[in-house]
N, C-alpha and C positions, 0 to 999 in steps of 0.2 A: 828443260820445256821453257821455250822461247815465251816470251809475253804475248800476248794479242791489242797489236793496234790500235783501240777503239776511239780515237777523233769524239768531243762532246764539245755540249754549248751548256753555258753556264748564263743565267737571266739577270743582270744587273740586276738588284733591289728584291731579288722574290730567291724564294725556296731553290737549293736545288738537292733534287735526289738522285739517286742511280741505287739502281735493287737489279744483281746476278745472285748465278750459284756458280759455285764452282764441280765441273765434276770431271771426273782420270779421261782417258780417250772413247770407255768403252761406256760412256752417259750415263754413270753414275757418282749420287752426288757425294766429294769428301768432307766428309766428317769432319767437323770446325771444333773440335768441342781441347777447348785448351789454347787453341793457335787466338791472335794479336793481331789486330790491321792496323797497316796506317796508308793516308794520301795527302799529299801536295800538289797545290796547285804553282807556279812560279811562273814569271812574265820568261823567264831564259831559262836552260839548264843549269846555269852557271852561275843565276842569280844567288844571292845571299839571305836575300828574306823573301818565305815564302806570303803568297798572297791569300793563299786559305790554307789549313791546317788540319785535317779528320784521322783520328783516332776511335780506338775502340775503347780508352781511360780518358779519353774528354767525352763523347757521346756521342762521338759524328756518325762511326759507322756501328754496326750492329750484327753479333755473327749468330746464325740463328741454327751450329750445332751438328746431329744428323744432316738435315737437309740441305748442307751446304752452303745457306743462304749470306749472303753480303747485302746489308742494305748498308748505304754513306747517303746521308744529312747535310747540308749545309746551308744553315739559319739563313734567315731576307739578310739578315743586319752584320752577315758575313760576307756576303757577297756583292752586297748596298754600296760597300768599300772597295771596291775593286775600280780602278781607273781605267790598267791597260786593253789594249781589244783583240789582245790574243797573248797566253801559253801554252805552255805543258805541266805534264801533272804522270803521276804514278801512281801507283796502288800493288804496298803488296800487304804482304798475308805470314808469322814469323809464328811459325808451330811450338811447344811448348819446349822442347828442344832447342829452339832456335835457330833454326833452315828456316831461313828469307827465302821468299820468292814472288817476286816481281808478279803480281797476276795480267795485269794489265798499267798500258801505255798507252800515249798519246798528243793530240796538241787541244787547249781547246781555245775556244770562241768565246767572244765576249758581246754576252747580246748585251746594247744602253741599255738601259730601262729609261723612258719618256719621262712617266707619273715617277711626279715626289712628291 
């Protein structure tokens, strides 16, 4: 299954939240028990440094087990440091058996903060 292309906007200096449910082709939630997840935002695919790096291990991504929910949160302090206007990202899920699935990917637009 190919990753879904989904473009996002991150507001600089504000908390970023993205909530998803992973479902099979029949619309049934996929059980994420035992999975981990990771998401990175980079200026370009080839950039060596991530602008934001979120994982289940660092608390940036929370998986909802049998409900198939995925909650992604980047603190305002993390988005405050972004100085580029555009970027790219992807979100990957890793099964307990080590199978990596890229769930979504796309472009990121950074909305600059006015109030500081």
